[in-house]
C-alpha positions in Angstrom: 85.9 -131.4 -139.5 83.8 -129.0 -137.5 82.5 -126.3 -139.8 81.5 -123.9 -137.0 84.9 -124.2 -135.2 86.7 -123.8 -138.5 84.7 -120.6 -139.4 85.4 -119.3 -135.9 89.2 -119.8 -136.2 89.2 -118.2 -139.7 87.3 -115.2 -138.5 89.6 -114.9 -135.5 92.6 -115.0 -137.8 91.1 -112.1 -139.8 90.6 -110.1 -136.6 94.2 -110.7 -135.5 95.4 -109.6 -139.0 93.5 -106.3 -138.4 95.5 -105.7 -135.3 98.7 -105.0 -137.3 97.3 -102.0 -139.2 95.6 -101.0 -136.0 98.9 -101.0 -134.3 100.3 -99.0 -137.2 97.7 -96.3 -136.6 98.2 -96.4 -132.8 102.0 -95.9 -133.2 101.7 -93.7 -136.2 99.6 -91.1 -134.3 102.0 -91.1 -131.4 105.1 -90.0 -133.4 105.9 -86.6 -134.8 104.5 -85.7 -138.2 107.8 -86.1 -140.0 107.9 -89.8 -139.0 104.3 -90.8 -139.3 104.5 -92.7 -142.6 107.7 -94.5 -141.5 105.9 -95.7 -138.4 103.0 -97.0 -140.4 105.4 -98.8 -142.7 107.5 -100.4 -139.9 104.3 -102.3 -138.8 102.9 -102.9 -142.3 106.0 -104.4 -143.8 105.8 -107.2 -141.2 102.7 -108.5 -143.0 104.8 -109.2 -146.1 108.1 -110.4 -144.6 106.7 -112.8 -142.0 104.0 -114.2 -144.3 106.7 -115.4 -146.6 109.0 -116.7 -143.9 106.1 -118.6 -142.2 105.4 -120.6 -145.3 109.1 -121.2 -146.1 110.2 -122.5 -142.7 108.5 -120.6 -139.8 105.5 -122.9 -139.3 107.8 -125.9 -139.3 110.2 -124.5 -136.8 107.4 -123.4 -134.5 105.0 -126.3 -134.7 107.0 -129.1 -136.4 107.9 -132.2 -134.4 110.5 -131.4 -131.8 114.2 -131.8 -132.7 115.1 -132.5 -129.1 114.9 -130.8 -125.7 111.7 -129.0 -126.5 113.7 -126.1 -128.1 112.8 -126.1 -131.8 110.7 -127.9 -134.4 112.1 -129.8 -137.3 112.0 -128.8 -141.0 109.6 -131.5 -142.1 107.0 -128.9 -143.1 109.2 -126.5 -145.2 106.8 -124.9 -147.6 104.0 -126.4 -145.6 105.0 -129.7 -147.1 103.0 -132.7 -145.8 100.0 -130.7 -144.7 96.7 -131.2 -146.5 93.3 -129.6 -146.2 92.0 -132.8 -144.5 94.6 -132.7 -141.8 93.3 -131.9 -138.3 95.3 -130.1 -135.7 96.4 -132.6 -133.1 94.0 -135.1 -134.8 91.1 -134.1 -132.6 90.5 -130.3 -132.9 88.1 -130.5 -135.8 89.7 -127.7 -137.8 92.1 -127.9 -140.7 95.8 -127.4 -140.0 95.7 -124.7 -142.6 93.3 -122.8 -140.4 95.5 -123.2 -137.4 98.6 -122.2 -139.4 96.9 -119.1 -140.7 95.8 -118.1 -137.2 99.3 -118.6 -135.8 100.8 -116.7 -138.7 98.9 -113.6 -137.6 100.6 -113.8 -134.2 104.0 -114.1 -135.8 103.3 -111.0 -137.9 102.1 -108.9 -135.0 104.9 -109.7 -132.6 107.9 -108.0 -134.4 105.6 -105.1 -135.3 105.1 -104.4 -131.6 108.8 -103.8 -131.3 108.8 -101.0 -133.9 107.4 -98.4 -131.5 110.5 -98.5 -129.4 112.7 -97.5 -132.3 110.5 -94.8 -133.8 112.1 -91.8 -135.6 115.6 -93.0 -136.0 116.3 -96.3 -137.8 116.8 -97.2 -141.5 113.8 -98.9 -143.0 116.0 -101.4 -144.8 117.8 -102.3 -141.6 114.5 -102.7 -139.8 113.3 -105.1 -142.5 116.5 -107.1 -142.1 116.3 -107.1 -138.3 112.7 -108.5 -138.2 113.6 -111.2 -140.7 116.4 -112.4 -138.4 114.4 -111.8 -135.2 111.3 -113.9 -136.1 113.6 -116.6 -137.4 115.9 -116.9 -134.4 113.8 -115.6 -131.5 110.0 -115.8 -132.2 109.8 -119.2 -133.9 111.8 -121.0 -131.2 109.9 -119.3 -128.4 106.6 -120.1 -130.0 107.7 -123.7 -130.1 108.6 -123.6 -126.4 105.3 -122.3 -125.3 102.6 -123.7 -127.7 103.9 -126.9 -129.3 103.1 -130.1 -127.3 106.8 -131.0 -127.1 108.0 -127.5 -126.1 109.8 -127.4 -122.8 107.6 -124.6 -121.3 104.5 -126.4 -122.5 105.6 -129.6 -120.8 106.4 -127.5 -117.6 102.7 -126.5 -117.7 103.3 -122.8 -117.9 100.0 -121.0 -118.5 100.2 -118.8 -121.6 96.8 -119.1 -123.3 97.3 -116.5 -126.0 100.8 -115.0 -125.9 101.9 -113.3 -122.7 105.4 -114.8 -123.0 105.8 -115.6 -126.7 104.3 -112.3 -127.9 104.4 -109.5 -125.3 107.4 -110.4 -123.0 109.3 -111.5 -126.1 108.6 -108.3 -128.1 109.0 -106.0 -125.1 112.4 -107.3 -124.0 113.6 -107.6 -127.6 112.7 -104.0 -128.1 114.7 -102.9 -125.1 117.8 -104.8 -126.4 117.5 -103.1 -129.8 117.0 -99.7 -128.2 120.2 -100.1 -126.2 122.1 -100.9 -129.5 120.5 -98.1 -131.6 120.7 -95.3 -128.9 118.5 -92.3 -128.1 116.7 -90.0 -130.5 118.3 -86.6 -131.1 116.8 -84.3 -128.5 115.6 -86.9 -126.2 114.5 -85.3 -122.9 115.3 -81.9 -124.3 112.8 -81.3 -127.1 109.0 -81.9 -127.2 108.2 -85.2 -128.9 104.4 -85.2 -128.6 101.9 -87.2 -130.6 101.0 -85.5 -133.9 97.5 -87.0 -134.0 95.7 -88.2 -130.9 92.6 -89.1 -132.9 94.8 -91.5 -134.9 96.0 -93.0 -131.6 92.5 -93.5 -130.4 91.5 -95.1 -133.7 94.4 -97.5 -133.5 93.6 -98.4 -129.9 90.0 -99.1 -130.9 91.1 -101.4 -133.8 93.5 -103.2 -131.4 90.7 -103.7 -128.8 88.4 -105.0 -131.5 90.9 -107.4 -133.1 92.1 -108.6 -129.7 88.9 -110.6 -129.3 90.1 -112.8 -132.2 93.6 -112.8 -130.6 92.4 -114.1 -127.2 89.1 -115.9 -127.8 90.3 -117.4 -131.0 93.1 -119.1 -129.2 90.6 -121.6 -127.9 90.5 -122.9 -131.5 86.8 -123.7 -131.1 83.6 -121.8 -130.6 83.1 -123.0 -127.0 82.9 -122.0 -123.4 86.6 -121.4 -123.1 86.4 -118.9 -126.0 83.4 -117.2 -124.3 85.2 -116.9 -121.0 88.3 -115.5 -122.7 86.2 -112.9 -124.6 84.4 -111.7 -121.5 87.6 -111.4 -119.4 89.3 -109.6 -122.3 86.6 -106.9 -122.2 86.6 -106.7 -118.4 90.3 -106.5 -117.9 90.7 -103.9 -120.6 88.1 -101.6 -119.2 89.6 -102.0 -115.7 93.1 -101.2 -116.9 92.0 -98.1 -118.7 90.4 -96.8 -115.5 93.5 -97.9 -113.5 95.8 -95.9 -115.8 93.6 -92.8 -115.8 93.3 -92.9 -112.0 97.1 -93.1 -111.6 97.8 -90.3 -114.0 95.1 -88.1 -112.4 96.6 -88.5 -109.0 100.2 -88.3 -110.3 99.8 -85.6 -113.0 96.5 -84.0 -112.5 94.7 -84.9 -115.8 92.8 -87.6 -117.6 94.5 -87.8 -121.0 93.3 -89.5 -124.2 96.8 -91.0 -124.7 96.4 -92.4 -121.2 93.1 -94.0 -122.0 94.4 -95.6 -125.1 97.6 -96.8 -123.5 95.7 -98.1 -120.5 93.4 -100.1 -122.7 96.4 -101.7 -124.5 98.1 -102.5 -121.2 94.9 -104.4 -120.0 94.8 -106.3 -123.3 98.4 -107.3 -122.9 98.0 -108.4 -119.3 94.9 -110.5 -119.8 96.3 -112.3 -122.9 98.1 -115.1 -121.0 95.6 -115.4 -118.2 92.0 -114.8 -119.4 91.0 -118.4 -119.9 92.1 -119.4 -116.5 90.7 -116.7 -114.2 87.2 -115.6 -113.3 85.7 -112.2 -114.0 87.0 -110.9 -110.6 90.5 -112.1 -111.4 90.3 -110.3 -114.7 89.3 -107.1 -113.0 92.2 -107.4 -110.6 94.7 -108.1 -113.4 93.4 -105.2 -115.4 93.6 -102.6 -112.6 97.1 -103.7 -111.5 98.3 -103.6 -115.1 96.8 -100.2 -115.8 98.4 -98.5 -112.8 101.7 -100.4 -113.0 102.2 -99.8 -116.7 101.4 -96.1 -116.2 104.1 -95.9 -113.6 106.6 -98.1 -115.6 106.6 -95.9 -118.7 108.4 -93.2 -116.8 111.3 -95.5 -116.1 113.0 -94.7 -119.4 113.7 -91.2 -118.1 115.2 -92.4 -114.9 117.1 -95.3 -116.4 118.2 -93.4 -119.5 117.0 -95.6 -122.4 114.9 -94.1 -125.2 111.9 -96.4 -125.7 110.1 -94.0 -128.0 106.5 -95.3 -127.7 106.7 -97.2 -124.4 106.8 -100.7 -125.7 108.8 -101.8 -122.7 106.5 -100.1 -120.2 103.3 -101.5 -121.7 104.2 -104.8 -123.4 107.0 -106.1 -121.3 105.6 -105.0 -117.9 102.0 -105.8 -118.9 103.1 -109.3 -120.1 105.0 -110.0 -116.9 102.1 -108.9 -114.8 99.6 -111.1 -116.6 101.9 -114.1 -116.7 102.7 -114.0 -113.0 99.3 -113.1 -111.6 97.6 -116.0 -113.4 99.8 -118.3 -111.3 98.1 -117.0 -108.2 94.6 -116.3 -109.6 94.0 -119.4 -111.7 90.8 -121.1 -110.8 89.9 -124.8 -110.5 92.6 -125.5 -108.0 95.4 -124.6 -110.4 96.6 -121.4 -108.9 99.1 -121.3 -106.1 102.8 -120.8 -105.3 103.8 -123.9 -107.3 102.1 -122.5 -110.4 103.6 -119.1 -109.7 107.0 -120.6 -109.8 106.3 -122.2 -113.1 105.0 -118.9 -114.5 108.1 -117.1 -113.3 110.3 -119.7 -115.0 108.5 -119.1 -118.2 108.5 -115.3 -118.0 112.2 -114.9 -117.1 113.6 -117.6 -119.3 111.9 -116.0 -122.3 113.2 -112.6 -121.1 116.8 -113.9 -120.9 116.8 -115.7 -124.2 115.1 -112.9 -126.1 117.2 -110.1 -124.7 120.6 -111.8 -125.5 119.7 -112.9 -129.0 117.9 -109.7 -129.8 120.9 -107.6 -128.7 123.2 -109.7 -130.8 121.0 -109.5 -133.9 120.7 -105.7 -133.5 124.4 -105.4 -133.1 125.0 -107.6 -136.2 122.7 -105.4 -138.3 124.3 -102.2 -136.9 127.8 -103.5 -137.8 126.9 -104.7 -141.2 124.4 -102.4 -142.9 124.0 -99.8 -140.2 120.9 -99.7 -138.1 120.7 -96.0 -137.2 119.6 -93.3 -139.7 122.0 -90.5 -140.3 121.7 -87.3 -138.2 120.5 -85.3 -141.2 117.8 -87.9 -142.1 116.6 -88.1 -138.5 116.4 -84.3 -138.1 114.7 -83.7 -141.4 112.4 -86.7 -141.1 112.7 -90.4 -142.0 109.5 -90.2 -144.1 111.2 -88.2 -146.8 114.5 -90.0 -146.3 113.3 -93.5 -146.8 109.9 -93.3 -148.4 110.1 -90.0 -150.5 106.7 -89.2 -149.1 105.0 -87.3 -146.3 101.9 -88.2 -144.3 100.2 -84.9 -145.0 100.3 -82.6 -148.0 100.6 -79.0 -147.0 101.3 -77.7 -150.5 97.8 -76.2 -150.6 98.4 -74.2 -147.4 99.1 -70.7 -148.7 100.8 -67.7 -147.1 99.2 -64.5 -146.1 99.4 -61.1 -147.9 102.5 -59.0 -147.1 102.2 -57.0 -143.9 99.3 -59.2 -142.6 101.3 -61.4 -140.3 103.1 -64.7 -140.5 101.8 -67.6 -142.6 100.5 -70.6 -140.6 103.1 -73.2 -140.0 102.0 -76.7 -141.1 101.6 -79.2 -138.4 99.1 -80.8 -136.0 98.2 -77.7 -133.9 95.7 -76.0 -136.2 98.1 -73.8 -138.1 99.0 -71.7 -135.1 102.2 -69.6 -135.7 105.3 -71.4 -134.8 107.4 -69.9 -132.0 111.0 -69.2 -132.6 113.1 -72.1 -131.5 114.5 -70.2 -128.5 110.9 -69.5 -127.3 109.7 -73.1 -127.2 109.3 -74.5 -123.7 111.9 -77.2 -123.0 110.6 -80.7 -122.5 112.9 -81.7 -119.8 110.3 -82.5 -117.1 111.3 -86.2 -116.9 109.9 -86.6 -113.4 106.5 -85.3 -114.4 106.2 -87.6 -117.4 102.9 -89.4 -117.7 102.1 -92.4 -119.8 104.2 -91.9 -122.8 105.8 -88.9 -121.1 104.9 -85.2 -120.8 107.0 -84.7 -123.9 104.2 -86.5 -125.7 101.3 -84.6 -124.2 100.4 -81.2 -125.6 99.6 -78.5 -123.1 96.8 -76.0 -123.8 98.2 -73.0 -125.7 101.6 -74.5 -126.0 103.2 -75.0 -129.4 106.2 -77.3 -130.2 109.5 -77.2 -131.9 108.0 -79.5 -134.4 106.2 -76.6 -136.0 109.4 -74.7 -136.5 111.0 -77.8 -137.9 108.2 -78.4 -140.4 108.3 -74.8 -141.5 112.0 -75.0 -142.1 111.6 -78.2 -144.2 108.8 -76.7 -146.3 110.9 -73.5 -146.9 
């Protein structure tokens, strides 16, 4: 057993664990104030559900010996049976299987949490918990086996996916799209402003994701070695380049450099470099980052043109970013690996995961909808899913008092500094679909412009 490598993998696992609450903050800041807690909980609950499932049967399905055809592991390790502290991964990695199992568990936790942003504001919390239970069991565990287990069919095909471009990001992105098509659009989509209630929270979440992603990517080397160092460097380079690429695109297209764009661009770069970073040089990482930043910035506006309501741009960032990284490594891989032949293998991996995940995810979402009901009621959605499902609110405005009679209107609670809320008929409509940047113009506050959310919050408090 190699103590240094074991410590490196354990620390990397802790960094990946931090990414899930980081994602919760990232998504939580992007939603309206009445849904902030629910958004946090949709990510956070994955830590509980998937941890239990992983021990019961998840690890065995993903990394057990193949049942045949490279499609699924066996159940020899139910309850982690047959694994001891002395066991070494693949017999030669120098780390305990428990360290490897813990590290991979954090990937399994994060992946369904990524999907939650697409369904923000409008699903039952209990239905979401049931959906991710089914999804990780029937979608994530099999795909992880395909990609990372030595007998998996994509592994044998020599598809390059060092840290999760297919199994994590393409898988979650296309699964989120399938669920969105079942659940439907938010009330007021393309008609009402649905801007982030806390951009500082978004930036905090993006920073935590960026920090944790070094464990996600470099830790996938499973050793403190040169491969890990290469992956760490390329992670930083691609992320910075993608942020600049996103900002440049939105400056040309929309005339501003936004904080939401900076955060989203960074995440797009992290997604794109995930499958590729160990197999490209620094220049390749720069190219992947710039392309991903600009392309994902363009892609998030597709929901307005195509008519699907991906609330927080999971499809535009994770699906598109994952496809970009997975395909480009086929051309940019060093040491004589890259070329048209490898590109074909990468395309096979990307599109096979897309097809499988979309079909099964749609069926699972439909099953949940037909049995327990996936969508929140209209009253719960309008008043806020925080109160409906958690009996709490993210911010306590009870201490915000009124003003003396005749001295004007009391400040409306909300994220815009207590400015008086306009009457609903005075609020500017948010129907500028063609001018949507990043997460959409409906999510970017304009100077001096209030939102319908203030009026909604005031009604709820009254």
